[in-house]
C-alpha positions in Angstrom: 11.7 10.0 -16.3 10.9 8.9 -19.9 7.2 9.2 -20.9 6.8 5.5 -21.1 8.0 5.1 -17.5 5.7 7.9 -16.4 2.8 6.1 -18.1 3.7 2.9 -16.2 3.8 4.8 -12.9 0.4 6.3 -13.6 -1.1 2.9 -14.4 0.3 1.5 -11.2 -1.2 4.3 -9.0 -4.6 4.0 -10.8 -4.6 0.3 -9.9 -3.5 1.0 -6.3 -6.1 3.8 -5.9 -9.1 1.9 -7.0 -7.9 -1.1 -5.1 -8.9 0.3 -1.8 -12.5 -0.2 -2.8 -11.7 -3.8 -3.9 -10.1 -4.4 -0.5 -13.2 -3.2 1.3 -15.3 -5.6 -0.8 -13.1 -8.5 0.2 -13.1 -7.6 3.9 -16.9 -7.8 3.8 -16.5 -11.6 3.6 -13.0 -12.5 4.7 -11.1 -11.4 7.9 -8.1 -9.1 7.3 -5.1 -11.4 7.9 -6.7 -14.3 6.0 -7.4 -12.0 3.1 -3.8 -10.8 3.1 -2.5 -14.4 3.4 -4.6 -15.5 0.5 -3.4 -12.6 -1.6 0.3 -13.5 -1.1 -0.3 -17.2 -1.5 -1.8 -16.6 -4.9 1.0 -14.2 -5.7 3.6 -16.8 -5.1 2.6 -20.5 -5.1 1.1 -20.7 -8.6 4.0 -18.8 -10.3 7.2 -19.9 -8.5 7.3 -23.1 -10.4 7.5 -21.2 -13.7 9.4 -18.0 -12.8 13.0 -18.3 -11.7 14.2 -16.9 -8.5 15.9 -13.5 -9.1 19.6 -13.1 -8.5 19.4 -11.5 -5.1 20.0 -12.9 -1.6 17.3 -14.9 0.2 17.4 -12.5 3.1 16.4 -9.6 0.8 13.4 -11.6 -0.6 12.4 -12.5 2.9 12.7 -9.0 4.3 10.7 -7.5 1.4 8.0 -10.2 1.7 7.5 -9.7 5.5 7.6 -5.9 5.3 5.1 -5.8 2.4 2.9 -8.7 3.4 2.6 -8.7 7.2 3.7 -5.1 7.6 2.0 -3.0 5.0 -1.0 -5.1 4.0 -1.5 -6.8 7.3 -1.8 -3.5 9.1 -3.7 -1.8 6.2 -6.4 -4.6 6.0 -6.7 -4.6 9.8 -7.3 -0.9 9.8 -9.8 -1.0 6.9 -11.9 -3.6 8.5 -13.6 -1.1 10.8 -11.3 1.8 11.7 -10.7 3.8 8.5 -12.6 4.4 5.2 -11.1 3.4 1.9 -10.8 7.0 0.7 -8.9 8.1 3.9 -6.8 5.0 3.9 -5.7 5.8 0.3 -4.6 9.2 1.5 -2.9 8.4 4.8 -0.8 5.6 3.4 0.9 8.1 1.2 3.0 9.1 4.2 5.2 6.3 2.6 6.5 9.0 0.2 8.2 11.0 3.0 9.3 7.8 4.9 10.9 6.5 1.7 12.8 9.7 1.1 13.9 9.9 4.7 15.2 6.3 4.6 17.1 7.1 1.4 19.1 9.7 3.5 18.8 12.3 0.7 19.7 15.9 1.5 16.4 17.7 1.4 16.0 21.0 -0.5 14.2 23.9 1.1 11.1 23.2 -1.0 11.1 19.6 0.1 11.1 20.7 3.7 8.1 22.9 3.0 6.5 19.9 1.3 7.0 17.8 4.3 5.5 20.5 6.6 2.4 20.6 4.4 1.9 16.9 4.5 2.5 16.8 8.2 -0.1 19.5 8.7 -2.6 17.5 6.6 -1.9 14.3 8.6 -2.3 16.3 11.8 -5.7 17.6 10.7 -6.7 14.0 10.0 -5.4 13.0 13.4 -7.4 15.7 15.1 -10.6 14.6 13.4 -9.9 11.0 14.4 -9.5 12.1 18.0 -12.8 14.0 17.7 -14.6 11.0 16.2 -14.4 12.2 12.6 -16.4 10.2 10.1 -14.6 7.4 8.6 -11.5 7.2 10.9 -10.5 6.3 14.5 -7.1 7.0 16.2 -6.3 3.3 15.9 -7.1 3.4 12.2 -4.7 6.3 11.7 -2.0 4.7 13.7 -2.3 1.4 11.8 -2.2 3.0 8.4 0.8 5.1 9.3 2.5 1.9 10.4 1.6 0.4 7.1 3.1 3.4 5.3 6.4 3.0 7.2 6.5 -0.7 6.3 5.9 0.2 2.7 8.8 2.7 2.8 11.1 0.1 4.4 10.1 -2.4 1.7 10.9 0.2 -1.0 14.4 0.6 0.5 14.9 -3.2 0.4 13.7 -3.5 -3.2 15.9 -0.6 -4.3 18.9 -2.3 -2.8 18.3 -5.3 -5.0 19.2 -3.3 -8.1 18.0 -4.2 -11.5 16.8 -7.7 -10.9 13.8 -9.4 -12.5 10.9 -7.4 -11.0 8.3 -10.0 -11.5 10.4 -12.8 -10.1 11.3 -10.6 -7.1 7.6 -10.2 -6.3 6.7 -13.8 -6.8 9.5 -15.2 -4.6 9.3 -12.5 -2.0 5.6 -13.0 -1.6 6.3 -16.6 -0.4 7.9 -15.1 2.7 4.8 -13.1 3.6 2.8 -16.3 4.2 4.2 -17.6 7.5 3.7 -14.4 9.5 0.3 -13.7 7.9 -0.8 -17.3 8.6 0.2 -17.0 12.2 -1.6 -13.6 12.5 -4.7 -15.1 10.9 -4.8 -18.0 13.4 -4.2 -15.6 16.3 -6.5 -12.7 15.4 -9.0 -13.9 12.8 -10.8 -16.3 15.1 -8.7 -19.4 14.9 -8.7 -22.4 12.5 -12.5 -23.0 12.8 -13.4 -19.5 12.0 -10.9 -19.4 9.1 -12.3 -22.6 7.7 -15.9 -21.3 7.9 -14.9 -18.0 6.2 -13.2 -19.9 3.3 -16.2 -22.2 2.9 -18.7 -19.3 2.9 -16.6 -17.1 0.5 -18.5 -16.1 -2.7 -17.0 -16.1 -6.2 -16.8 -12.3 -5.8 -14.6 -12.7 -2.7 -12.3 -15.0 -4.6 -12.3 -12.5 -7.5 -11.0 -9.9 -5.0 -8.2 -12.3 -4.0 -7.2 -12.9 -7.6 -7.2 -9.1 -8.3 -5.1 -8.5 -5.2 -2.6 -11.1 -6.3 -2.3 -10.5 -10.0 -3.3 -6.9 -10.5 -2.2 -5.2 -7.4 0.8 -7.3 -6.2 2.4 -8.8 -9.3 1.7 -5.9 -11.7 1.6 -3.0 -9.3 4.6 -3.8 -7.1 6.5 -5.5 -9.8 6.3 -2.4 -12.0 6.9 -0.1 -9.0 10.1 -2.0 -8.0 11.2 -1.9 -11.7 10.9 1.9 -11.7 12.6 2.3 -8.3 15.6 0.3 -9.7 16.0 2.8 -12.5 15.1 6.2 -10.9 15.8 8.0 -7.6 13.1 7.5 -4.9 12.3 11.2 -5.0 11.4 10.9 -8.6 9.3 7.7 -8.5 7.5 7.8 -5.2 5.7 11.2 -5.5 3.7 9.7 -8.4 1.7 8.1 -5.7 0.1 11.5 -5.1 -2.6 10.4 -7.5 -3.5 7.3 -5.4 -5.8 9.3 -3.1 -7.5 10.9 -6.2 -8.5 7.5 -7.4 -9.0 6.1 -3.9 -11.3 8.8 -2.6 -13.2 9.1 -5.9 -13.8 5.4 -6.2 -14.9 5.2 -2.6 -17.3 8.0 -3.0 -18.8 6.2 -6.1 -18.9 2.7 -4.6 -19.8 3.4 -1.0 -21.0 6.9 -1.0 -18.1 8.0 1.2 -18.7 11.7 2.1 -16.2 14.3 1.3 -16.7 17.0 3.9 -14.7 20.2 4.0 -12.2 18.9 6.6 -11.4 15.8 4.6 -10.9 17.8 1.4 -8.8 20.3 3.2 -6.6 17.6 4.8 -6.3 15.9 1.4 -5.4 19.2 -0.2 -2.6 19.8 2.3 -1.2 16.2 1.9 -1.4 16.2 -1.9 0.1 19.8 -2.1 3.0 18.5 -0.1 3.4 15.5 -2.4 3.2 17.7 -5.5 5.7 20.3 -4.1 8.1 17.5 -3.3 7.7 16.1 -6.9 8.5 19.6 -8.3 11.5 20.0 -6.0 12.9 16.6 -6.8 13.0 17.4 -10.5 14.9 20.7 -10.1 
């Protein structure tokens, strides 16, 4: 991977890591599916009139939008509302790395098998702590974020299949398809139209700032750049860069919310990140 492409990947993961804190700020005022729907509305509606639809089938745009919007972020926001801390969410969602590689049907090297075992051990430790009532996570939270990670991996596979299309246009037009399922989920689970209207009316400028950052910084820049990289490099080369997301995520959460970092959390993070790092090393050999 050229140095400029590596720098772009690092910029993306820095945005994604610190974004878990931003999400938590938004969830303090807006219910999860409504926040996700607003995010993707702002990622698509203001821009689709100025950015051309990329040369890819409608079904691919729809599949990516639904998987990323209702799948990854619907589940992630729901979990982060009350069932997982921002720092742990930033770690657990990195299961997408191994889901992505598995979906690519690549033949794994021995070192990559060992990497997967390390990551699974780390996730298992987190699961055990969730079952024991560990601080900052519940079994439901772990399940939801693992589901979000799988949806992210599926979205990666869809985006990679599109080839070298306009990455920004792909994000803008695919985001449009996230809106219908997220709107239905918001009506069904966020308290109905009256509660949604009340939440929108009471939202502060800070909450709307969160929505803007979710749309422009995290979605259009983050996923646009990520998809651009996936179109030019093998998944095993690009996706392990996400190993830095938990570093930014856990660090930012500790600073912003005072999230504690007990030995079990650091140990589990060490196992998961060691697995990600070993996989990155193996993928480049």
